[in-house]
TORLUMZA-441985 format. One line per 5 residues: for each residue x, y, z of C-alpha. Coordinates in pm, whole numbers. Example, Ala and Ser with C-alpha at 12.3 -4.5 7.8 and 13.67 -1.06 7.14 Angstrom:
% residues 2
1230/-450/780  1367/-106/714 $
END
This chain:
% residues 1089
-1109/3020/-413  -1263/2898/-123  -1408/2598/-310  -1050/2527/-425  -933/2546/-56 $
-1211/2307/41  -1114/2066/-226  -730/2088/-110  -820/1995/235  -1037/1744/174 $
-784/1581/-73  -511/1612/204  -750/1468/474  -808/1175/234  -451/1123/191 $
-377/1121/552  -658/878/623  -522/665/343  -158/660/450  -282/575/816 $
-491/264/674  -155/166/491  44/216/815  -196/3/1026  -163/-252/783 $
209/-250/787  173/-265/1166  -17/-594/1156  233/-729/903  546/-643/1082 $
407/-780/1430  289/-1081/1275  631/-1149/1131  796/-1053/1471  603/-1311/1656 $
615/-1593/1407  966/-1554/1265  1192/-1386/1477  1185/-1517/1835  1426/-1822/1782 $
1699/-1625/1956  1942/-1745/2231  1767/-1546/2535  1415/-1615/2419  1279/-1438/2717 $
1480/-1147/2655  1337/-1163/2301  947/-1187/2417  1015/-914/2669  1144/-657/2376 $
858/-752/2133  594/-706/2396  722/-353/2488  745/-278/2079  386/-384/2060 $
296/-138/2316  483/138/2171  360/67/1848  21/80/1984  110/416/2135 $
231/515/1825  -75/420/1595  -296/602/1876  -91/927/1807  -112/858/1440 $
-483/849/1455  -486/1181/1645  -248/1349/1400  -464/1231/1082  -806/1353/1226 $
-702/1660/1376  -737/1981/1176  -528/2253/1279  -678/2625/1342  -559/2917/1498 $
-663/2934/1861  -495/3248/1940  -724/3547/1919  -497/3776/2091  -572/4080/1817 $
-959/4075/1931  -1042/4351/2159  -1177/4275/2526  -1565/4301/2455  -1677/4234/2829 $
-1703/4590/2957  -1801/4466/3307  -1540/4559/3579  -1314/4264/3688  -999/4215/3892 $
-679/4052/3764  -527/3833/4081  -192/3775/3975  7/3528/4180  373/3541/4176 $
517/3236/4321  866/3326/4435  982/3062/4694  1276/2931/4461  1356/3279/4300 $
1612/3543/4436  1511/3880/4551  1653/4042/4206  1454/3791/3994  1118/3886/4197 $
1181/4249/4156  1223/4227/3769  901/4024/3755  689/4259/3961  833/4558/3791 $
724/4411/3428  377/4300/3558  330/4664/3711  428/4826/3378  228/4583/3157 $
-117/4750/3090  -425/4572/3154  -770/4713/2969  -942/4998/3136  -1220/4800/3288 $
-986/4577/3480  -786/4651/3829  -467/4429/3877  -366/4321/4217  -35/4154/4258 $
37/3888/4518  370/3757/4590  340/3413/4725  624/3255/4933  597/2898/5059 $
831/2954/5314  894/3318/5411  1186/3573/5327  1221/3899/5501  1419/4072/5232 $
1136/3990/4996  868/4098/5261  1052/4383/5301  1087/4474/4956  713/4425/4884 $
588/4642/5163  747/4938/4987  591/4910/4633  334/5153/4582  183/5173/4226 $
70/5529/4076  -242/5326/3948  -335/5190/4269  -223/4840/4190  -216/4645/4502 $
97/4467/4589  94/4206/4876  330/3969/5030  143/3623/5131  330/3351/5330 $
238/3063/5499  406/2794/5736  507/2498/5465  614/2185/5613  935/2022/5506 $
797/1730/5324  492/1904/5209  361/1791/4885  318/2064/4593  351/2343/4860 $
300/2610/4571  -64/2500/4509  -155/2478/4862  -17/2836/4879  -225/2945/4575 $
-545/2785/4738  -449/2974/5065  -428/3283/4916  -751/3268/4730  -941/3135/5032 $
-843/3399/5212  -887/3667/4936  -1270/3554/4890  -1345/3449/5252  -1466/3136/5377 $
-1767/3091/5208  -1608/3072/4884  -1867/2908/4682  -2170/3081/4870  -2014/3390/4806 $
-1955/3387/4415  -2291/3301/4277  -2328/3228/3877  -2358/3573/3718  -2217/3776/3982 $
-1944/4005/3924  -1684/3852/4111  -1710/3552/3867  -1556/3786/3630  -1218/3778/3800 $
-921/3652/3655  -648/3472/3825  -309/3485/3648  -22/3245/3748  336/3378/3711 $
674/3238/3850  928/3516/3945  1202/3532/3688  937/3532/3387  938/3920/3248 $
606/3941/3097  582/4150/2765  353/4417/2746  100/4240/2563  68/3994/2850 $
-259/4098/3004  -424/4219/2674  -357/3893/2473  -478/3652/2759  -777/3847/2848 $
-890/3869/2453  -871/3494/2431  -1052/3431/2779  -1345/3603/2612  -1377/3258/2460 $
-1222/3001/2675  -1184/2908/3072  -800/2892/3056  -490/3030/2847  -156/2890/2910 $
143/3016/2749  523/2905/2784  800/3117/2869  1078/3235/2616  1448/3228/2652 $
1660/3543/2658  1781/3434/2310  1693/3552/1932  1683/3182/1823  1376/3013/1762 $
1527/2686/1788  1680/2753/2116  1355/2869/2271  1154/2605/2106  1412/2321/2237 $
1419/2440/2577  1015/2480/2590  983/2110/2444  1288/1959/2701  1007/2035/2937 $
700/1959/2756  620/1634/2572  347/1442/2379  130/1466/2093  -108/1682/2300 $
106/1998/2294  216/1943/1932  -157/1950/1840  -269/2218/2078  -516/1983/2251 $
-404/1900/2604  -85/2064/2650  140/1887/2894  306/2177/3069  541/2187/3327 $
625/2448/3631  771/2685/3390  440/2782/3217  241/3066/3296  -138/3099/3254 $
-480/3286/3321  -783/3111/3462  -1134/3271/3510  -1226/3252/3853  -1576/3079/3794 $
-1371/2811/3621  -1153/2792/3884  -1424/2746/4119  -1597/2482/3943  -1285/2255/3898 $
-1240/2295/4302  -906/2532/4320  -565/2377/4225  -474/2022/4294  -214/2028/4579 $
-173/1636/4539  -19/1688/4180  334/1853/4162  210/2038/3844  -98/2192/3934 $
-153/2346/3576  -144/1992/3425  -391/1887/3675  -606/2187/3592  -618/2110/3223 $
-687/1739/3298  -990/1861/3528  -1121/2130/3273  -1089/1858/2984  -1290/1626/3192 $
-1547/1868/3231  -1553/1996/2894  -1420/2329/2985  -1240/2522/2696  -868/2600/2737 $
-633/2714/2498  -258/2671/2472  -61/2973/2287  259/2854/2107  376/3213/2156 $
564/3308/2481  432/3640/2643  692/3621/2895  1056/3551/2851  1270/3415/3125 $
1548/3617/3286  1809/3348/3190  1806/2993/3038  1730/2745/3297  1986/2521/3401 $
1963/2152/3330  1878/2097/3707  1546/2330/3651  1496/2111/3319  1528/1762/3481 $
1319/1899/3815  1011/2023/3572  1034/1696/3368  1011/1499/3670  716/1685/3816 $
555/1667/3495  590/1306/3497  468/1224/3837  161/1466/3754  81/1296/3434 $
77/924/3652  -119/1066/3896  -395/1222/3703  -392/886/3511  -468/702/3822 $
-664/971/4016  -1015/1117/3994  -913/1398/3738  -844/1139/3451  -1012/1333/3140 $
-1064/959/3001  -1372/953/3219  -1519/1282/3142  -1825/1234/2931  -1783/1600/2810 $
-1443/1511/2688  -1439/1478/2311  -1329/1147/2174  -1030/1296/1952  -902/1476/2259 $
-896/1145/2451  -729/959/2179  -444/1224/2209  -448/1209/2580  -414/841/2584 $
-165/816/2327  56/1121/2499  23/936/2821  89/581/2714  367/656/2505 $
537/807/2800  467/495/3021  608/300/2726  932/488/2749  1011/386/3096 $
1071/57/2911  1136/124/2526  1423/384/2603  1636/156/2854  1578/-118/2605 $
1695/44/2315  2029/131/2524  2066/-228/2610  2012/-390/2281  2312/-258/2092 $
2497/-298/2400  2434/-675/2445  2464/-722/2088  2832/-558/2048  2955/-719/2385 $
2768/-1029/2418  2660/-1091/2063  2267/-1147/2155  2010/-992/1958  1647/-974/2097 $
1530/-1100/1750  1642/-1283/1444  1714/-1017/1170  1572/-1250/914  1392/-1173/575 $
1057/-1167/725  1180/-916/988  1355/-695/716  1008/-687/480  796/-577/797 $
1046/-342/946  1145/-140/633  773/-126/543  618/-57/887  860/197/1044 $
912/458/748  528/439/726  483/528/1068  750/798/1081  578/935/775 $
254/943/929  394/1099/1254  617/1328/1104  508/1437/784  469/1813/757 $
65/1830/747  108/2140/934  429/2391/991  688/2251/1227  503/1969/1367 $
726/1702/1271  989/1919/1449  788/1951/1754  716/1581/1763  1125/1474/1718 $
1162/1706/1996  903/1581/2229  1057/1219/2167  1381/1349/2237  1262/1485/2577 $
1129/1123/2643  1462/964/2562  1665/1226/2781  1420/1178/3104  1271/833/3056 $
1349/776/3426  1135/1065/3552  825/875/3420  949/545/3602  996/739/3936 $
647/937/3883  486/583/3843  667/435/4140  569/760/4341  205/703/4241 $
168/323/4308  332/410/4654  102/689/4748  -190/461/4642  -28/123/4822 $
8/330/5170  -352/486/5128  -266/837/5081  -621/937/4986  -485/1292/4890 $
-585/1289/4542  -862/1607/4587  -818/1942/4666  -1165/2096/4693  -1278/2416/4826 $
-1452/2249/5074  -1151/2116/5220  -1013/2470/5203  -1325/2617/5387  -1315/2358/5683 $
-958/2458/5744  -997/2793/5730  -1251/2776/5980  -1042/2602/6190  -775/2879/6157 $
-1013/3150/6206  -1141/2982/6520  -808/3001/6668  -731/3342/6539  -1033/3530/6648 $
-1028/3640/7016  -1365/3561/7243  -1632/3792/7189  -1513/3950/6880  -1767/4052/6602 $
-1720/4015/6257  -1779/4275/5949  -1903/4176/5619  -1789/4342/5308  -2126/4488/5287 $
-2067/4669/5592  -1700/4774/5564  -1633/4855/5197  -1248/4924/5121  -1098/5083/4833 $
-847/4768/4794  -1006/4472/4661  -1048/4225/4954  -720/4260/5122  -598/4491/5363 $
-216/4618/5260  54/4536/5510  87/4738/5814  -295/4795/5845  -509/4553/6112 $
-828/4451/6088  -1017/4194/6299  -1046/3857/6153  -1397/3764/6040  -1582/3480/5893 $
-1716/3604/5579  -1549/3910/5479  -1171/4013/5379  -897/3908/5590  -608/4106/5752 $
-264/4079/5579  -148/3958/5911  -375/3664/5889  -244/3613/5516  103/3589/5623 $
37/3396/5909  233/3639/6139  -44/3689/6388  -134/3352/6471  160/3100/6352 $
-125/2865/6236  -47/2687/5901  -270/2641/5629  -275/2263/5592  -302/2051/5918 $
-46/1783/5764  188/2101/5769  73/2257/6103  373/2090/6292  670/2141/6046 $
869/2436/5935  875/2797/6111  674/3064/6036  814/3413/5944  747/3705/6191 $
807/4076/6177  1038/4025/6484  1210/3746/6310  1475/3796/6010  1529/3434/5946 $
1391/3304/5665  1170/2972/5693  1306/2666/5610  1307/2536/5241  1089/2262/5186 $
1296/1935/5128  1335/1856/4768  1376/1493/4617  1747/1450/4455  1551/1395/4113 $
1813/1608/3930  2107/1372/4072  1943/1040/3947  1856/1208/3601  2208/1328/3549 $
2328/977/3655  2124/801/3437  2211/1053/3147  2601/1020/3233  2548/629/3250 $
2346/636/2902  2627/834/2712  2917/618/2888  2720/297/2778  2646/433/2440 $
2999/577/2368  3171/273/2511  2958/31/2313  3002/243/2005  3406/238/2039 $
3412/-147/2106  3154/-211/1814  3435/-9/1594  3705/-225/1719  3497/-529/1659 $
3393/-417/1319  3753/-390/1224  3920/-686/1404  3658/-942/1408  3715/-1285/1171 $
3362/-1328/1131  3235/-1161/823  2853/-1283/867  2821/-1066/1176  2976/-729/1011 $
2603/-600/927  2480/-665/1270  2772/-489/1433  2688/-189/1182  2322/-198/1296 $
2419/-189/1674  2671/115/1618  2402/290/1463  2177/263/1740  2440/342/1964 $
2498/668/1781  2136/752/1824  2115/672/2203  2423/916/2259  2226/1219/2082 $
2000/1281/2400  2302/1300/2684  2519/1461/2445  2237/1740/2396  2215/1759/2814 $
2574/1801/2811  2585/2057/2574  2287/2237/2725  2463/2207/3072  2763/2369/2941 $
2669/2608/2704  2299/2674/2749  2121/2851/2445  2443/2945/2270  2454/2813/1931 $
2174/2592/2028  2006/2640/1678  2303/2467/1516  2323/2200/1819  1943/2118/1774 $
1978/2073/1363  2289/1876/1405  2126/1656/1686  1816/1596/1451  2044/1517/1161 $
2238/1273/1349  1939/1093/1493  1784/1051/1158  2111/950/1016  2168/686/1275 $
1823/533/1193  1881/539/856  2252/370/905  2037/106/1130  1799/47/863 $
2064/21/618  2281/-207/834  1971/-449/834  1912/-416/455  2278/-508/420 $
2252/-786/613  2004/-912/354  2271/-892/89  2548/-1001/326  2367/-1352/360 $
2468/-1577/75  2208/-1674/-182  2186/-2030/-94  1944/-2135/-381  2160/-1984/-666 $
2461/-2169/-488  2250/-2485/-466  2183/-2449/-839  2577/-2428/-898  2635/-2718/-676 $
2370/-2932/-853  2569/-2909/-1188  2879/-3056/-1061  2700/-3396/-1073  2573/-3347/-1408 $
2966/-3286/-1495  3015/-3643/-1325  2803/-3840/-1535  2862/-4150/-1705  2686/-4324/-1983 $
2463/-4182/-2247  2395/-3829/-2153  2034/-3692/-2178  1927/-3456/-2435  1894/-3177/-2193 $
2246/-3224/-2050  2386/-2884/-1910  2725/-2917/-1935  2836/-2855/-2272  3179/-3006/-2281 $
3054/-3334/-2128  2926/-3613/-2406  2837/-3989/-2374  3129/-4199/-2214  3151/-4541/-2063 $
2912/-4685/-2265  3059/-5034/-2265  3053/-5088/-1890  2948/-5413/-1850  2908/-5703/-1569 $
3074/-6021/-1569  2771/-6176/-1726  2780/-5898/-2010  2474/-5730/-1876  2483/-5354/-1901 $
2677/-5148/-1615  2611/-4804/-1836  2522/-4502/-1617  2626/-4386/-1262  2874/-4124/-1160 $
3240/-4097/-1192  3349/-4010/-844  3604/-3796/-899  3892/-3666/-1090  3902/-3971/-1332 $
3642/-4236/-1476  3618/-4448/-1171  3245/-4546/-1075  3284/-4647/-696  2957/-4766/-564 $
3016/-4730/-203  3059/-4325/-195  2822/-4293/-451  2547/-4473/-262  2623/-4271/102 $
2614/-3926/-115  2297/-4057/-301  2135/-4104/46  2273/-3781/165  2106/-3591/-143 $
1782/-3758/-89  1781/-3701/282  1815/-3311/221  1525/-3315/-50  1303/-3486/190 $
1372/-3256/494  1372/-2922/296  1165/-2943/-2  1093/-2572/10  1465/-2491/-23 $
1495/-2631/-367  1263/-2400/-538  1291/-2464/-911  1589/-2681/-848  1390/-2976/-710 $
1348/-3128/-1051  1736/-3092/-1101  1776/-3271/-763  1544/-3543/-828  1706/-3596/-1122 $
2031/-3640/-989  1919/-3908/-733  1746/-4064/-1018  2068/-4101/-1211  2241/-4287/-954 $
1963/-4503/-836  1892/-4616/-1206  2250/-4720/-1199  2207/-4911/-864  1900/-5117/-998 $
2125/-5216/-1308  2420/-5299/-1040  2192/-5511/-845  2171/-5821/-1076  2053/-6062/-821 $
1909/-6031/-456  2253/-6123/-321  2482/-5977/-577  2564/-5605/-635  2830/-5446/-832 $
2994/-5193/-670  3326/-5072/-857  3402/-5018/-1227  3780/-4891/-1221  3921/-4633/-1412 $
4168/-4641/-1693  4525/-4482/-1627  4520/-4252/-1909  4462/-3875/-1933  4204/-3698/-2117 $
3832/-3676/-2169  3633/-3959/-2040  3465/-3990/-2387  3835/-4020/-2535  4002/-4251/-2285 $
3670/-4474/-2270  3616/-4472/-2658  3584/-4831/-2766  3696/-4962/-2426  3493/-5250/-2243 $
3522/-5230/-1873  3394/-5483/-1655  3267/-5430/-1300  3340/-5579/-968  3062/-5741/-718 $
3008/-5836/-401  2810/-6189/-336  2797/-6435/-58  3120/-6582/-104  3266/-6215/-154 $
3060/-6019/94  3028/-5633/170  2779/-5570/426  2916/-5194/429  2837/-5105/59 $
2523/-5327/53  2378/-5151/320  2483/-4804/180  2341/-4894/-131  2028/-5015/40 $
1966/-4680/235  2048/-4479/-97  1739/-4673/-266  1523/-4662/61  1565/-4288/74 $
1517/-4237/-268  1177/-4440/-266  1095/-4158/5  1182/-3923/-263  977/-4045/-547 $
685/-4189/-341  432/-3911/-449  581/-3810/-796  647/-4175/-914  490/-4447/-694 $
571/-4719/-913  943/-4623/-945  952/-4557/-549  823/-4943/-511  1073/-5089/-724 $
1342/-4886/-515  1219/-5006/-211  1206/-5367/-322  1580/-5374/-430  1669/-5168/-89 $
1482/-5475/116  1692/-5725/-80  2014/-5545/-45  1964/-5507/351  1880/-5870/413 $
2170/-5953/194  2396/-5738/402  2256/-5907/720  2283/-6247/589  2649/-6252/444 $
2827/-5992/674  3198/-5876/589  3386/-5565/441  3398/-5501/94  3733/-5383/109 $
3850/-5718/239  3744/-5893/-118  3773/-5577/-361  4099/-5379/-379  4022/-4998/-362 $
4275/-4800/-184  4065/-4469/-210  3798/-4615/-32  3885/-4876/258  3610/-4947/487 $
3640/-4995/860  3286/-5121/975  2959/-5220/843  2709/-5217/1117  2668/-4843/1085 $
2589/-4888/717  2325/-5159/809  2199/-4955/1083  2179/-4649/812  1971/-4895/577 $
1729/-5024/850  1676/-4640/948  1552/-4555/615  1356/-4872/544  1164/-4774/869 $
1112/-4420/716  1004/-4580/417  782/-4889/523  706/-4743/873  762/-5125/991 $
890/-5117/1326  1122/-5454/1272  1345/-5203/1088  1359/-4959/1346  1462/-5242/1625 $
1698/-5392/1399  1892/-5023/1329  1927/-5016/1729  2082/-5339/1749  2313/-5230/1450 $
2397/-4916/1647  2443/-5109/1997  2715/-5328/1786  2867/-5037/1635  3193/-4938/1821 $
3366/-4592/1710  3469/-4292/1860  3486/-4107/1530  3277/-3788/1520  3359/-3761/1150 $
3053/-3814/901  3194/-3962/579  3151/-4288/350  3347/-4476/618  3144/-4354/937 $
2772/-4271/897  2691/-4310/1274  2642/-3931/1333  2373/-3954/1066  2213/-4261/1218 $
2211/-4124/1563  2031/-3790/1441  1750/-4013/1263  1712/-4224/1534  1685/-3933/1755 $
1404/-3823/1540  1224/-4154/1503  1272/-4308/1874  1293/-3983/2091  1531/-4220/2283 $
1753/-4009/2494  2054/-4218/2404  2035/-4112/2062  1976/-3743/2123  2283/-3752/2347 $
2463/-3925/2056  2354/-3682/1778  2450/-3381/2047  2793/-3539/2125  2903/-3545/1773 $
2758/-3182/1695  2905/-3043/2021  3240/-3179/1949  3253/-3024/1612  3142/-2687/1750 $
3329/-2674/2051  3640/-2903/2056  3769/-2936/1690  4021/-2679/1598  3912/-2372/1423 $
4125/-2180/1190  4165/-1796/1232  3862/-1757/973  3650/-1992/1181  3641/-2301/1005 $
3623/-2610/1187  3943/-2788/1077  3933/-3157/1129  4279/-3277/975  4415/-3200/624 $
4204/-3475/468  3917/-3316/281  3843/-3060/585  3570/-2880/402  3351/-3178/269 $
3388/-3335/621  3266/-3019/791  2976/-2960/538  2855/-3306/615  2830/-3236/992 $
2687/-2882/922  2387/-3054/715  2331/-3282/1031  2335/-3004/1265  2044/-2822/1042 $
1860/-3180/1028  1900/-3217/1383  1778/-2847/1462  1458/-2914/1262  1409/-3254/1438 $
1435/-3123/1771  1246/-2775/1767  924/-2932/1932  1103/-3176/2153  1201/-2958/2414 $
1569/-2893/2344  1706/-2536/2422  1622/-2286/2183  1967/-2156/2235  2122/-2496/2176 $
1958/-2553/1844  2028/-2196/1730  2362/-2271/1832  2395/-2577/1583  2218/-2379/1300 $
2449/-2075/1372  2743/-2312/1354  2607/-2467/1029  2564/-2174/867  2885/-2045/941 $
3110/-2338/808  2879/-2315/481  2937/-1954/447  3324/-2016/503  3293/-2264/187 $
3106/-1975/-20  3336/-1716/57  3320/-1557/417  3685/-1639/472  3757/-1403/189 $
3767/-1662/-92  3532/-1915/-223  3601/-2296/-223  3336/-2360/-493  3437/-2362/-854 $
3245/-2085/-1018  3088/-1935/-714  3190/-1618/-561  3519/-1437/-517  3856/-1604/-611 $
3680/-1942/-690  3898/-2246/-732  4003/-2261/-1117  4227/-2577/-1111  4018/-2837/-945 $
4189/-3209/-1026  3962/-3316/-1297  4052/-3477/-1617  3757/-3372/-1816  3777/-2996/-1693 $
4162/-2983/-1783  4102/-3063/-2158  4011/-2804/-2402  3700/-2779/-2647  3661/-3096/-2837 $
3828/-3205/-3076  4164/-3055/-2967  4385/-3310/-2849  4413/-3348/-2446  4781/-3462/-2387 $
4903/-3523/-2025  5064/-3176/-2025  4748/-3030/-1985  4697/-3222/-1654  5039/-3051/-1544 $
4942/-2696/-1676  4948/-2383/-1438  4681/-2228/-1606  4321/-2223/-1508  4132/-2542/-1643 $
3988/-2475/-1978  3631/-2600/-1857  3470/-2478/-1528  3375/-2758/-1313  3103/-2562/-1185 $
2950/-2636/-822  3251/-2854/-708  3346/-2825/-365  3726/-2873/-342  3887/-3061/-25 $
3968/-2732/153  4238/-2512/330  4505/-2607/585  4459/-2523/965  4586/-2147/906 $
4317/-2081/591  4605/-2126/340  4500/-2275/0  4704/-2310/-321  4489/-2323/-636 $
4701/-2585/-812  4611/-2914/-1016  4898/-3079/-827  4782/-2990/-473  4587/-3312/-467 $
4515/-3283/-92  4345/-2914/-105  4232/-2944/-467  4051/-3271/-506  3699/-3290/-564 $
3447/-3624/-532  3063/-3698/-514  3109/-3765/-128  3288/-3394/-126  2976/-3217/-246 $
2676/-3432/-101  2641/-3261/237  2736/-2943/119  2458/-2959/-138  2204/-3093/101 $
2283/-2845/377  2271/-2563/110  1906/-2673/48  1825/-2659/401  1998/-2324/437 $
1775/-2200/147  1462/-2310/308  1538/-2128/638  1522/-1748/615  1652/-1708/1001 $
1979/-1573/855  2089/-1353/1122  2105/-1631/1376  2482/-1680/1291  2549/-1363/1511 $
2445/-1491/1841  2731/-1528/2069  2991/-1326/1852  3057/-1039/2053  3356/-832/2192 $
3411/-1133/2453  3415/-1398/2206  3658/-1169/1982  3889/-1156/2277  3864/-1529/2296 $
3975/-1548/1950  4248/-1271/1986  4386/-1461/2304  4415/-1805/2095 $
END
């Protein structure tokens, strides 16, 4: 059986180490993702600060995980063992009563007197009062125990601003009990070293086993600490109240208990001597005592079971005060000489535990308020400290659940609950640690070198006091010369002269005879109680930590609840669908942040009543809120469109528009060969290319601009195309093959093949029909279409420069010839060729467009100079990017190539106009007129994404670039369905079914397709997959009707910018940037307008 148990324990240990190793790896992955992929936020400094704090928190958590993983829990409570030490010992019980009522003191003393001690021990009770209280003193004088137990009242003059008067009073009492020569009179092995000092607060009612249990454990250790219980039968109520005042992994593991003033403990006198008494510079002297013992390698034990019960549940003020004291103590010990990290006898594991616990508390000073502000800022201002992209999501979902399992997994009973409650305490009282650190630094800066409380300092002060108390010529007596039945202390009412080596009188202990204070720094402060004075001493002035803590807790609750309510309104009424999951995430975090102050409020009102249910409910709500936060981030992943899938759909549209002999891998089953008799005037082939839109017209101008946009997207964002790259290249090549065919001479280009006025499938209406194209030439110039076609060929040459260099070279040669032709023979093509659908108004922008791409293809400076000259001659205030105005695109290219401020401003002017000035529909589409609103905004969205890429490393503010990218993403999202419906055929919910298209309006071949089909009110028999329709009106209204030409038309130019924008977004996984700025205040602006 023992062997099997060992195997189980070994397997469990191995599992813990494996889990920790996986968690450590996940942490490295997560923080790498955070640093590299999540900081392109609007408030960059805010994002970096949160990341730094998160790293520190993760480091502390990992230290804790190491401690938890390496620990082995065993029962330290040997309370059932008999006291094997038969030598006589005195149990010195120090009952601190300064802040307690007389009734509480009476109950505590009576319980201590009743609690039996081993027969070899004698009890002596010392009621220690920092200030002096006549009623307490008077009651103590009347106490006479039948078994001879000493009950004495000890007071001294505590100054108003005295630091830790409690520890000073304990040291005062012990020093006078054992005489001035404390160390000299208690050599190792002397009987007096067997004495034990107990410390109890008035108001704690000890159990009958109090002395026997602690003495049994003290046989094997130097210090025993135990918590106080609460007057309630609820385990959770007791545990919660205790953990609200203790924290850290140390107390959960039983290594370094992070105790507060509400602990009671017993320490062997010899140990207390070695650690130099109680530290009067640390408000929680038991914490300092443990730290010093750990540093020296002394053994101590923390008992989980309370051996004393409080009269009543402590109020929230007491809990907060104790927490503040503990916080200050932890900081003072950390920066003081008692820091156990510097103790050579302190085991490595315990050092890890101490470091993890302390570091986690210090980090909580920053982490807790940040955790409060993050969701509040997200809801109100729309500002997040991280980009919730796919990289962040992967790291977060792997790292934090693993860390939680490692930290909270029930390797031992209730350890997970203990740590959760400790973390709850951190959330409640984080301000206490900030105050503690501030006070510690202040003490250091002001040279308060009061970080020690040695026995020698006590001796020196006592000598000074004795010199003042002893009349001239008085002789002193030693204990050997004058034995006494009472252990070193004369009861009140008896008088013995002061002496330098033996026991002192009660008058000296109370300070009534001399009126001198124990500490020199308190000598002039406070008033001393004397038998003739019935007025108690003034209480030491306390800092208003309770008010601060309660105020912070109240503010936390107000901010959390207020942000939660605002988030719910935002979620219900905000028209930005792309932000919903971020709002859900923020609301979940607000709920999580509201749990601690609600617990404080409940405890304040009801104390331990139904506390078990409250604790369980708080834990459930916290876990559920964190789960909802993770779910919100995961939902964000699904909320963002699958851009690559949408891209694949969009590319199908161009396949449906192909003219000529279709390839064997034709992906549109309802399309077939058409327009195979298209010819030039000379009779050469003009077969191929694309039909522009609804009919069979092949128009070189919009086809060329669309091709250059498609090539630009593939050049800038190749990773976004994935397995669609081959199809994208094929789409571009289908157009450029046609352009090569249409460029019949250096100064001749066929630019138009008109459609026929007949409804039906292209294969049917063009069957046997010979169409002759129209051309530009020196006598009929068209610099605009020549420049656009040159740009298409030059950009395509860049696309194929690696995969097909020969083809790329041919494209470039034709591009150069067409550019030179356009420059030499200037004019607008629409002046010589009638085409009402595509009227041209300028050509300088097209020539600049061609020159810029020729520079990128050749790297010859003359082209960039030419592009700048063309732009100087170009006069247009239009911010629209379409076939007739490529100015915004040229500015963006030149901004990249030249880095000239004029072009940077030109590009940003166009983008800012669209982003900030163009009319916005209720569903947030930038609506610039009723002519093709979606295609126009999609073209600019693509420009915004390109500009964002170009300027990332050029000193442009991250917030500005992020704003452009967010805006572009929102516009593309509108087309995909963020508005509640899709505007892309065959994609998303409620997508268009009646785009204006002759081929798609016909039934399957060979059925007839009369004109009546074009007027049908039913959905198209064929799906024109991937086509982007013109779009809605200014109120997001859209009628999916074939007869609705303004809204349902499709074309090559309609799709080009949208396709390239999809490729750009598919390459960029920073998908949550679009939330930035869309908070409550932005929502109120939208509502107001």
